[in-house]
C-alpha positions as CSV (number, residue, x, y, z in Angstrom):
1,X,-19.9,-12.1,-25.0
2,X,-21.6,-15.8,-26.1
3,X,-25.0,-16.4,-25.8
4,X,-24.6,-18.8,-22.7
5,X,-22.1,-16.5,-20.8
6,X,-24.8,-13.6,-21.3
7,X,-27.3,-15.0,-19.8
8,X,-25.6,-15.1,-16.6
9,X,-26.4,-11.6,-14.9
10,X,-23.2,-9.7,-14.5
11,X,-20.7,-9.7,-11.3
12,X,-21.0,-6.4,-8.9
13,X,-17.5,-5.5,-8.7
14,X,-16.4,-4.2,-5.4
15,X,-13.9,-1.4,-6.2
16,X,-11.7,-0.1,-3.9
17,X,-7.9,0.5,-3.1
18,X,-5.2,-1.6,-1.8
19,X,-5.7,-1.5,2.0
20,X,-9.1,-0.6,1.7
21,X,-10.9,-3.4,3.8
22,X,-12.0,-5.0,0.3
23,X,-11.0,-8.4,2.6
24,X,-13.3,-8.0,4.9
25,X,-15.6,-6.9,3.1
26,X,-15.6,-9.9,0.9
27,X,-15.5,-12.2,4.3
28,X,-19.2,-10.1,4.7
29,X,-20.6,-10.9,1.5
30,X,-19.0,-14.7,1.3
31,X,-21.2,-15.6,4.4
32,X,-24.2,-14.5,2.8
33,X,-25.5,-17.7,1.3
34,X,-26.8,-16.3,-1.6
35,X,-23.3,-14.1,-2.6
36,X,-20.3,-15.3,-3.5
37,X,-16.6,-13.5,-3.9
38,X,-14.1,-14.9,-4.6
39,X,-11.5,-12.3,-4.1
40,X,-9.2,-10.2,-6.0
41,X,-9.8,-10.8,-9.3
42,X,-7.6,-8.1,-11.2
43,X,-6.3,-9.9,-13.6
44,X,-9.6,-10.2,-16.0
45,X,-9.0,-6.4,-16.8
46,X,-5.0,-6.6,-16.3
47,X,-4.5,-8.6,-19.6
48,X,-7.2,-7.2,-21.8
49,X,-6.7,-4.7,-24.0
50,X,-8.8,-2.6,-26.8
51,X,-8.2,-4.0,-29.9
52,X,-10.1,-2.4,-32.8
53,X,-8.6,-5.7,-35.1
54,X,-10.1,-7.8,-33.0
55,X,-14.2,-9.5,-33.7
56,X,-15.4,-7.6,-30.2
57,X,-12.9,-4.7,-30.1
58,X,-10.9,-6.6,-27.3
59,X,-7.9,-8.6,-26.7
60,X,-6.0,-10.2,-24.0
61,X,-2.4,-10.9,-23.3
62,X,-2.5,-14.6,-23.1
63,X,0.6,-15.0,-21.9
64,X,0.8,-12.1,-19.2
65,X,-2.8,-13.6,-18.1
66,X,-0.9,-17.2,-17.5
67,X,1.8,-15.8,-16.2
68,X,-0.3,-14.1,-13.4
69,X,1.0,-14.7,-10.1
70,X,-3.0,-14.0,-8.9
71,X,-4.4,-15.7,-12.2
72,X,-2.4,-19.1,-11.3
73,X,-3.7,-19.4,-7.9
74,X,-7.9,-19.8,-9.8
75,X,-8.2,-23.3,-11.2
76,X,-9.2,-21.3,-14.8
77,X,-9.1,-23.1,-18.3
78,X,-8.4,-20.5,-21.0
79,X,-10.4,-22.4,-24.0
80,X,-7.7,-21.5,-26.9
81,X,-11.2,-20.9,-29.2
82,X,-12.1,-17.6,-27.0
83,X,-10.7,-14.7,-26.7
84,X,-11.7,-11.0,-25.8
85,X,-15.2,-10.6,-24.4
86,X,-16.0,-14.3,-24.7
87,X,-12.6,-15.4,-22.7
88,X,-13.9,-12.5,-20.4
89,X,-17.0,-14.3,-19.9
90,X,-16.0,-17.5,-19.8
91,X,-13.7,-16.7,-16.9
92,X,-15.8,-14.9,-15.0
93,X,-18.5,-18.2,-15.5
94,X,-15.4,-19.7,-14.1
95,X,-15.7,-17.9,-11.0
96,X,-19.3,-18.2,-10.6
97,X,-20.0,-21.2,-7.7
98,X,-23.2,-23.0,-8.0
99,X,-25.9,-22.3,-5.1
100,X,-25.3,-18.7,-5.2
101,X,-27.3,-16.3,-6.8
102,X,-24.9,-13.2,-6.8
103,X,-21.1,-13.1,-8.0
104,X,-19.3,-10.1,-6.4
105,X,-15.7,-9.7,-7.4
106,X,-12.8,-7.7,-5.9
107,X,-11.1,-5.0,-8.0
108,X,-8.8,-2.7,-7.5
109,X,-8.2,-1.2,-10.9
110,X,-9.5,-0.5,-14.9
111,X,-12.7,1.1,-13.5
112,X,-12.8,2.3,-17.3
113,X,-11.8,-1.4,-18.6
114,X,-14.6,-2.5,-16.9
115,X,-17.6,-0.1,-18.0
116,X,-16.6,-0.2,-21.4
117,X,-16.3,-4.2,-21.4
118,X,-19.3,-4.8,-19.6
119,X,-21.2,-2.0,-19.2
120,X,-24.2,-3.5,-17.6
121,X,-22.1,-3.8,-14.5
122,X,-22.7,-2.5,-11.7
123,X,-20.2,-0.8,-8.8
124,X,-19.9,-1.1,-4.9
125,X,-17.8,1.2,-4.3
126,X,-15.6,0.6,-1.1
127,X,-13.6,3.9,0.1
128,X,-11.9,4.2,2.9
129,X,-9.2,7.2,4.7
130,X,-6.5,7.6,2.6
131,X,-4.4,8.5,5.6
132,X,-5.1,5.0,7.0
133,X,-4.9,3.5,3.5
134,X,-1.0,4.9,2.8
135,X,-0.1,4.1,6.8
136,X,-1.9,0.8,6.6
137,X,0.6,-0.4,3.1
138,X,3.8,0.6,5.4
139,X,2.5,-2.6,7.4
140,X,2.0,-5.0,4.0
141,X,6.2,-4.3,3.4
142,X,5.0,-2.2,-0.1
143,X,6.4,1.3,1.0
144,X,9.4,2.4,3.8
145,X,6.9,5.4,4.0
146,X,3.4,6.5,4.1
147,X,3.9,9.2,1.8
148,X,4.4,6.5,-1.0
149,X,2.0,4.3,0.5
150,X,-0.8,6.9,-0.8
151,X,0.0,6.3,-4.5
152,X,-2.6,2.8,-4.0
153,X,-5.5,5.0,-3.2
154,X,-4.6,7.8,-5.7
155,X,-4.7,5.6,-8.3
156,X,-7.7,3.4,-7.7
157,X,-9.5,6.3,-6.8
158,X,-8.1,8.5,-10.2
159,X,-9.3,5.3,-12.2
160,X,-12.9,5.6,-10.7
161,X,-13.0,9.4,-12.1
162,X,-12.3,7.8,-15.5
163,X,-15.0,5.8,-15.9
164,X,-18.7,6.5,-17.3
165,X,-20.8,4.9,-15.0
166,X,-24.4,5.9,-14.4
167,X,-25.2,7.3,-10.6
168,X,-27.7,4.4,-10.4
169,X,-25.2,1.8,-10.9
170,X,-23.0,2.6,-8.2
171,X,-23.1,1.9,-4.4
172,X,-20.8,4.1,-2.3
173,X,-19.7,2.4,0.4
174,X,-17.2,4.2,3.5
175,X,-15.5,1.3,5.2
176,X,-15.2,4.4,8.4
177,X,-19.0,4.0,8.5
178,X,-19.6,-0.3,8.0
179,X,-16.8,-0.5,10.8
180,X,-19.8,2.1,12.6
181,X,-22.8,0.9,11.5
182,X,-22.6,-2.4,10.2
183,X,-26.1,-4.3,10.2
184,X,-27.7,-1.5,8.6
185,X,-25.0,-0.4,5.9
186,X,-25.3,-4.3,5.1
187,X,-29.0,-4.3,4.8
188,X,-28.3,-1.5,2.2
189,X,-25.9,-3.5,0.6
190,X,-28.2,-6.3,0.5
191,X,-30.5,-4.2,-0.8
192,X,-28.7,-2.7,-3.9
193,X,-27.7,-6.7,-4.8
194,X,-31.3,-7.6,-4.5
195,X,-30.6,-10.3,-2.0
196,X,-32.4,-10.1,1.8
197,X,-30.3,-9.6,4.8
198,X,-29.2,-12.5,6.2
199,X,-27.4,-12.5,10.0
200,X,-24.5,-14.6,9.0
201,X,-23.0,-11.6,7.1
202,X,-22.1,-10.0,10.9
203,X,-20.5,-13.3,12.1
204,X,-17.9,-12.8,9.5
205,X,-14.6,-13.0,11.5
206,X,-15.3,-16.7,13.5
207,X,-13.5,-19.0,12.1
208,X,-11.1,-16.2,10.3
209,X,-7.6,-14.1,11.9
210,X,-9.6,-11.1,11.8
211,X,-11.4,-9.4,14.6
212,X,-15.1,-8.0,15.0
213,X,-16.0,-4.5,13.6
214,X,-14.7,-2.4,15.5
215,X,-14.9,1.9,15.2
216,X,-12.2,2.7,16.7
217,X,-9.9,1.3,13.5
218,X,-11.3,3.9,11.7
219,X,-9.1,7.0,11.2
220,X,-6.6,5.3,13.1
221,X,-4.0,7.8,11.7
222,X,-5.4,10.7,13.9
223,X,-3.5,8.7,16.6
224,X,-0.2,7.2,15.0
225,X,0.4,9.5,12.4
226,X,2.8,12.5,12.7
227,X,1.5,16.1,11.6
228,X,3.9,16.0,9.0
229,X,3.2,13.2,8.0
230,X,-0.4,13.5,7.2
231,X,0.3,16.6,5.7
232,X,2.5,15.0,3.1
233,X,-0.5,12.1,2.0
234,X,-2.6,15.1,2.1
235,X,-0.2,16.7,-0.4
236,X,-0.2,13.9,-2.4
237,X,-3.7,13.3,-2.3
238,X,-4.8,16.7,-3.3
239,X,-8.3,17.3,-3.8
240,X,-9.4,14.5,-3.9
241,X,-9.3,13.8,-0.6
242,X,-12.6,16.4,0.0
243,X,-14.0,15.4,-3.2
244,X,-13.9,11.9,-1.6
245,X,-15.5,13.2,1.5
246,X,-12.7,13.5,3.6
247,X,-11.4,16.4,5.4
248,X,-8.3,17.7,5.7
249,X,-6.2,18.0,8.8
250,X,-4.6,21.1,8.2
251,X,-2.2,22.5,4.9
252,X,-0.8,19.6,2.7
253,X,2.7,19.3,2.2
254,X,4.3,18.9,-0.5
255,X,8.0,18.1,-0.8
256,X,10.9,19.6,-2.2
257,X,12.9,17.6,-4.6
258,X,16.0,17.3,-1.6
259,X,13.6,16.3,0.8
260,X,11.6,14.0,-1.6
261,X,14.9,12.2,-2.4
262,X,15.5,11.7,1.8
263,X,12.1,10.1,1.2
264,X,12.8,7.9,-1.4
265,X,16.1,6.5,-0.1
266,X,14.6,6.2,3.7
267,X,11.2,4.2,1.8
268,X,14.1,1.8,0.0
269,X,15.5,1.3,3.0
270,X,12.8,0.4,5.7
271,X,11.4,-1.7,2.6
272,X,14.9,-3.6,2.1
273,X,14.5,-4.4,6.3
274,X,11.0,-5.3,6.1
275,X,11.7,-7.9,3.6
276,X,15.1,-9.2,5.1
277,X,13.1,-9.8,8.0
278,X,10.4,-11.1,6.2
279,X,12.2,-13.8,4.1
280,X,15.8,-14.0,5.7
281,X,18.7,-11.8,4.1
282,X,19.5,-14.9,1.8
283,X,16.7,-15.0,0.4
284,X,15.8,-12.1,-0.5
285,X,19.3,-10.7,-1.5
286,X,19.3,-13.7,-4.0
287,X,16.1,-13.0,-5.7
288,X,17.1,-9.4,-5.9
289,X,20.2,-9.9,-7.6
290,X,19.2,-12.7,-9.7
291,X,16.1,-9.7,-11.0
292,X,19.4,-7.8,-11.6
293,X,21.4,-10.2,-13.9
294,X,18.4,-11.3,-16.1
295,X,18.4,-14.9,-15.1
296,X,14.4,-15.3,-15.1
297,X,14.3,-18.4,-14.5
298,X,16.1,-18.5,-10.9
299,X,14.1,-15.5,-10.6
300,X,11.0,-16.9,-10.9
301,X,11.5,-20.1,-8.8
302,X,13.3,-17.6,-5.9
303,X,9.8,-15.7,-6.2
304,X,7.9,-18.5,-5.7
305,X,9.5,-19.4,-2.5
306,X,9.0,-15.9,-1.6
307,X,5.1,-16.3,-2.0
308,X,5.3,-19.8,0.3
309,X,6.6,-17.7,2.6
310,X,3.8,-15.2,2.3
311,X,1.8,-17.8,2.0
312,X,2.2,-19.0,5.8
313,X,2.3,-16.0,7.2
314,X,-1.1,-15.5,5.9
315,X,-2.4,-18.1,8.1
């Protein structure tokens, strides 16, 4: 990185699977007057690639970065004179607001790439029971069956194991413990970040659609999932379940070819139903057909209409 960028402290990355509680944790962090968290910024590393021919060993796929929907939500410039780690540092500085001493960034993947590109970086590894993560993905419309929702947790945690990160650079945080013991856990987070605890962090839900911390939302799979559904999820995530400190419910189940095909059909059918309810059958089917026909411009316009609907429903 350039000298100017290297002078600023490296951000602390909040690393966790989609639907693991990273959004609510972000609200807690932002409620502290000295901590900033602008949200999910996976684009910083999605389009950064090792390149031995580059001066610093890294390069950006700028076209893919510009086309990235999440990148487009941020007001970041891309100087043509910068690439690789210099461009990464420039974007990180663009995410750093004035008046807040600690920058935290939510990331769901590429732990190995982050550790290689920014060896001085530190991490808060946010964990949530994969059986809850898998079921939560259904409510987002990403999957139609929790067996396929488990892939989000699995991909994130496998990526974590591929990274070489010293233990003293990591704070492991359990979503379940955070909900049950929010005060001492946030004190622990603040100590790791090097800032004093601020009680405003406990009021994170004011002015949002989020509820106050509730221990009952943890381990909801025990009340809502069938034994076979749980066995399928445990079979999908395998030994990583216990490796992350979660106790198996019973014998894991790995579906055979016929059952897997049945699950795939059910998954697709449920996703289509969800999206047709969300966007309307006309918009959903038009978007799907435009993609299949290779009508890129039309597909992008229809996708933007879908994103506008998602933005409204998130408010």
